[in-house]
Each structure stands twice: as structure tokens, then as C-alpha cells.
C-alpha positions as CSV (number, residue, x, y, z in Angstrom):
1,M,-42.3,49.9,97.0
2,V,-39.4,51.2,99.1
3,T,-37.4,52.0,96.0
4,Q,-39.9,54.6,94.8
5,D,-40.2,55.9,98.4
6,L,-36.5,56.2,98.7
7,L,-36.3,58.2,95.4
8,L,-39.0,60.5,96.6
9,V,-37.5,61.1,100.0
10,V,-33.9,61.6,98.7
11,G,-35.3,64.0,96.1
12,L,-37.3,66.0,98.6
13,V,-34.3,66.2,101.0
14,I,-31.9,67.4,98.3
15,A,-34.4,70.0,97.0
16,G,-35.1,71.1,100.6
17,F,-31.4,71.6,101.4
18,A,-31.0,73.6,98.2
19,I,-33.5,76.3,99.4
20,P,-31.1,77.8,102.0
21,S,-28.4,77.8,99.5
22,I,-30.5,79.7,97.0
23,M,-31.4,82.3,99.7
24,G,-27.7,82.7,100.6
25,A,-26.6,83.1,97.0
26,I,-29.3,85.7,96.5
27,A,-28.3,87.6,99.7
28,D,-24.7,87.6,98.5
29,R,-25.7,88.8,95.1
30,R,-24.2,85.8,93.3
31,S,-25.7,83.3,91.0
32,P,-27.1,80.2,92.7
33,R,-25.6,77.6,90.3
34,A,-25.0,74.8,92.8
35,A,-28.5,75.3,94.3
36,A,-30.0,75.2,90.8
37,I,-28.3,71.9,90.1
38,A,-29.4,70.5,93.4
39,I,-33.0,71.5,92.6
40,M,-32.8,69.9,89.2
41,I,-31.4,66.6,90.7
42,G,-34.0,66.6,93.5
43,G,-36.8,67.4,91.2
44,S,-35.8,64.7,88.8
45,L,-35.7,62.1,91.6
46,V,-39.2,63.2,92.7
47,V,-40.6,63.0,89.1
48,L,-38.9,59.6,88.7
49,A,-40.5,58.3,91.9
50,Y,-43.9,59.6,90.9
51,T,-43.8,58.1,87.5
52,Q,-42.4,54.7,88.7
53,R,-45.1,54.2,91.3
54,P,-48.5,52.9,89.9
55,G,-51.0,55.6,90.7
56,G,-48.3,58.1,91.7
57,Y,-48.2,59.8,95.1
58,S,-50.8,62.0,96.8
59,L,-49.8,64.7,99.2
60,E,-51.1,62.6,102.1
61,E,-48.7,59.7,101.2
62,V,-45.5,61.7,101.4
63,P,-45.1,61.6,105.2
64,E,-45.9,57.8,105.1
65,A,-43.1,57.4,102.5
66,F,-40.7,59.1,104.9
67,V,-41.7,56.8,107.7
68,R,-41.4,53.7,105.4
69,V,-37.9,54.7,104.4
70,V,-36.7,55.4,107.9
71,A,-38.3,52.2,109.2
72,H,-36.6,50.3,106.4
73,F,-33.1,51.5,107.4
74,L,-33.7,51.1,111.2
75,R,-34.7,47.4,110.9
């Protein structure tokens, strides 16, 4: 269970960190290549986590997945 949660959390964090990079690239009028790659990697991890978990994830389960991953590493 933690494996799919970890994939989901890492994918969302990578995709989340790519958003400021996209905005910076657009503001500097350059192409956001690195950010696009990060979005693809993050999105792939999220899709992999969704398909590997029976029943997938609902929007309400995403914060619980974050808590499970953090709790797993703090134990």
C-alpha cells in the first residue's frame, strides 16, 4: 500500500515543483523543456500509482496518502 502511495506523492511533488519552473520560463520567453520533462515524469508516476492500486485513488484519499508516506518515513 505504501508503494503506490509513495509513487503518488513523489509524482505530485515533482509535478508541483515544475509549475514555478514553467512560469519562470514563460516569463523569460524561453521554452520550458526541463519543466515539461518534470511534468511528464510526475504525471507518469501519478498514473502508475493510480493504475497499480485496486480501485484507484479518489480526491479525498490524496491527503491520506501524503500522511501515510510521511508516517512511514518518520517511524
